[in-house]
C-alpha positions in Angstrom: -4.7 -29.6 -21.6 -4.2 -26.6 -19.3 -3.3 -23.4 -21.1 0.1 -21.9 -20.5 -0.2 -18.5 -22.2 -2.8 -15.8 -21.9 -3.2 -12.6 -23.8 -2.8 -9.2 -22.1 -6.6 -8.7 -22.3 -7.3 -12.1 -20.7 -4.7 -11.5 -18.0 -6.2 -8.0 -17.2 -9.6 -9.6 -16.8 -8.2 -12.3 -14.7 -6.6 -9.8 -12.3 -9.3 -7.2 -12.5 -6.9 -4.6 -13.8 -6.8 -2.4 -16.9 -4.7 -3.3 -19.9 -2.9 0.1 -19.5 -1.9 -0.9 -15.9 -0.4 -4.1 -17.2 1.5 -2.2 -19.9 2.9 0.1 -17.3 4.0 -2.8 -15.1 5.6 -4.5 -18.1 7.5 -1.4 -19.0 8.7 -0.8 -15.4 9.6 -4.5 -14.9 7.1 -5.1 -12.1 5.3 -7.7 -14.1 7.0 -8.6 -17.3 5.1 -9.9 -20.3 6.3 -12.6 -22.7 6.6 -11.8 -26.4 7.2 -14.7 -28.8 8.1 -12.0 -31.4 10.0 -9.0 -29.9 7.7 -6.6 -31.7 4.6 -8.7 -31.3 1.7 -8.9 -28.8 2.2 -9.3 -25.0 1.4 -12.6 -23.5 1.6 -13.9 -19.9 2.7 -17.3 -18.8 0.5 -19.1 -16.3 3.4 -19.9 -14.0 4.4 -16.2 -13.9 0.8 -15.2 -13.1 0.7 -17.8 -10.3 4.0 -16.6 -8.8 2.9 -13.0 -9.1 -0.3 -13.8 -7.1 1.7 -15.4 -4.3 3.3 -12.1 -3.1 1.5 -10.1 -0.5 2.8 -6.8 -2.0 1.4 -7.8 -5.4 -2.0 -8.9 -4.0 -2.4 -5.5 -2.2 -1.3 -3.5 -5.3 -3.7 -5.4 -7.6 -6.5 -4.8 -5.1 -6.1 -1.0 -4.8 -5.7 -0.8 -8.6 -8.8 -2.8 -9.5 -11.3 -0.8 -11.7 -14.2 -2.3 -9.8 -13.9 -2.6 -6.0 -14.1 -6.2 -4.6 -13.3 -7.6 -1.2 -9.7 -9.0 -1.0 -8.8 -12.5 0.3 -10.4 -12.9 3.7 -7.0 -13.9 5.1 -5.8 -10.3 4.6 -9.1 -8.4 4.9 -9.9 -6.3 8.0 -13.5 -5.1 7.5 -13.5 -3.2 10.8 -10.9 -1.6 13.1 -11.5 -4.2 15.8 -10.5 -7.0 13.4 -7.4 -5.0 12.5 -6.6 -4.7 16.2 -6.8 -8.5 16.8 -4.5 -9.2 13.8 -2.1 -6.4 14.8 -1.8 -8.0 18.3 -1.1 -11.4 16.6 1.6 -9.8 14.4 3.3 -8.3 17.5 3.3 -11.8 19.1 4.8 -13.3 15.9 7.4 -10.6 15.7 8.7 -11.6 19.1 9.7 -14.9 17.7 12.2 -13.4 15.3 15.7 -13.7 16.9 17.5 -11.3 14.6 15.0 -8.4 14.6 16.9 -5.1 14.4 14.0 -2.9 15.5 12.0 -3.1 18.7 8.8 -5.1 18.2 6.7 -2.4 19.8 8.0 0.3 17.4 7.2 -1.8 14.3 3.7 -2.6 15.8 3.2 1.1 16.6 3.8 2.4 13.1 1.7 -0.4 11.6 -1.1 0.4 13.9 -0.9 4.1 13.1 -1.2 3.5 9.4 -4.0 1.0 9.7 -6.0 3.2 12.1 -5.6 6.2 9.8 -7.4 4.3 7.1 -10.4 3.6 9.4 -10.4 7.1 11.1 -10.4 9.1 7.9 -12.8 7.0 5.8 -15.5 6.3 8.4 -18.8 6.4 6.6 -17.2 7.7 3.5 -15.6 4.7 1.8 -15.9 5.2 -2.0 -16.6 1.5 -2.6 -15.1 -1.3 -0.5 -14.7 -0.5 3.3 -11.8 -1.8 5.4 -8.1 -2.5 4.8 -5.8 -5.1 3.3 -3.3 -6.1 6.0 -0.6 -8.8 5.6 2.9 -9.5 6.7 5.7 -11.9 5.8 8.1 -12.7 8.6 10.7 -14.4 6.4 10.8 -11.3 4.1 10.4 -9.0 7.1 7.7 -7.1 5.2 4.4 -5.6 6.2 1.8 -4.4 3.6 -1.3 -2.3 4.2 -3.7 -0.8 1.7 -7.1 0.7 1.5 -9.5 1.9 -1.2 -10.5 5.0 0.7 -10.5 8.7 -0.3 -6.7 9.2 -0.1 -4.5 11.6 1.7 -5.3 14.6 -0.5 -9.0 14.5 -0.1 -8.9 14.0 3.6 -6.4 16.9 4.2 -8.3 19.2 1.9 -11.1 19.3 4.5 -8.9 21.6 6.6 -6.2 22.7 4.1 -8.2 23.6 1.1 -5.3 25.1 -0.8 -3.7 21.7 -1.4 -3.6 21.1 -5.1 -2.0 17.7 -5.7 -1.1 14.4 -4.1 2.6 15.2 -3.8 1.9 18.3 -1.7 -0.6 16.3 0.4 2.0 13.7 1.3 4.6 16.3 2.1 2.1 18.1 4.5 1.0 14.8 6.1 4.5 13.8 7.0 6.2 17.2 7.7 3.6 19.7 9.0 1.8 19.8 12.3 -1.9 20.4 11.6 -4.3 21.7 14.2 -7.9 22.7 14.6 -9.5 19.7 13.1 -10.9 16.3 14.2 -9.7 13.6 13.9 -6.1 14.7 13.9 -4.4 11.4 13.4 -3.5 11.7 9.7 -2.2 15.2 10.2 0.1 14.4 13.2 0.3 10.7 13.6 2.3 10.3 10.4 5.0 12.6 11.9 5.3 10.0 14.7 5.7 7.3 12.0 8.3 9.3 10.2 10.4 9.9 13.4 10.5 6.2 14.2 11.6 5.3 10.6 14.3 8.0 10.5 15.9 6.6 13.7 15.6 2.9 13.1 16.6 0.4 10.4 13.3 0.5 8.6 12.4 1.1 5.0 9.0 2.7 4.3 7.0 3.4 1.1 3.6 5.2 1.1 1.5 5.8 -2.0 -1.7 7.8 -2.4 -3.2 9.1 -5.6 -0.4 9.6 -8.0 2.2 10.4 -5.4 4.9 8.1 -3.7 6.9 8.8 -0.6 9.8 6.7 0.5 12.2 6.8 3.3 15.3 4.6 3.2 16.9 2.7 6.1 18.1 5.4 8.5 17.7 8.0 5.7 18.0 11.6 6.7 15.1 12.8 4.5 11.9 11.9 2.8 11.6 11.5 -0.9 8.4 12.3 -2.8 7.7 11.8 -6.5 4.8 11.8 -8.9 4.0 8.4 -10.4 2.3 7.3 -13.6 -0.3 5.3 -11.8 -3.2 6.9 -9.9 -5.7 5.3 -7.5 -7.9 6.3 -4.7 -6.8 5.2 -1.2 -3.4 4.3 0.1 -0.8 1.6 -0.3 2.1 1.1 2.3 5.1 -1.2 2.5 7.2 -1.4 5.7 10.5 -3.4 5.5 12.1 -4.0 8.9 
C-alpha cells in the first residue's frame, strides 16, 4: 500500500531542502504541514507534495534553495544562452496566441530576455555549482519564472561598487542607479529598462537575490525592497502579466 504521510525529514530529503526551509514555508503558509496533534510533529501528505511539485514557481524555488546543486528538469533547464534564446522565441510565439493579453508581447519578451541574459552574462565561467538557468512559463496563469544558482546581485555589483554591504542595497542600486565604467554593464543598467517597462504596464514583478526581495505591483509608482528570512546564492524572478 502506498504511503500517504511523510515526516518533515523525509519530505526535506525528497525535495532536496533543509528541514529549516520547510519549517519556514510551513510558518509562512507557502507549504503547510499536517499535524495530527496540534502540538505534535509535522507531516506532509503525498497528495500535497505532488500538487506542490506541479507548480513552476515551486519547482524553481525548490531548485535555488537546494543545499546541493542539481540540474533541474530538462523541460525547464537552459544550460547555455543559445538554448534560452530558442525557448524565449518560442514563448514570444506562444504569447501571440493569447487574445486577452494586456501588455505588448514584445515588452514581456524583452524583460524576460533581459533577466535571463543577465544570469548568463554575470556568471560566465564563475558559476558556484550548477550553470545555466531555470526558465518556465504558464500561459493560463500568465506567469513567467526564471532562476539561477549564480553568484547573486550583491557579489556581481561589488566588483565595481565595493562599498555595497548587503543584498537589499544591491537590489536598490541594480534597479535605480546608472552604473558606468565596467563590463559587462547589463546588470547595472538593463534592470532599469526592466523597471521602466513594469512601471508603465500591467505587470507584477518579483526579484529575489541573497536575502533580499524586490517587488513592483501592477502599475505601481515605486519599488519595494525588504529583507527575507531565507537566503540563497543566485536569483529568483516571477513575472505576472
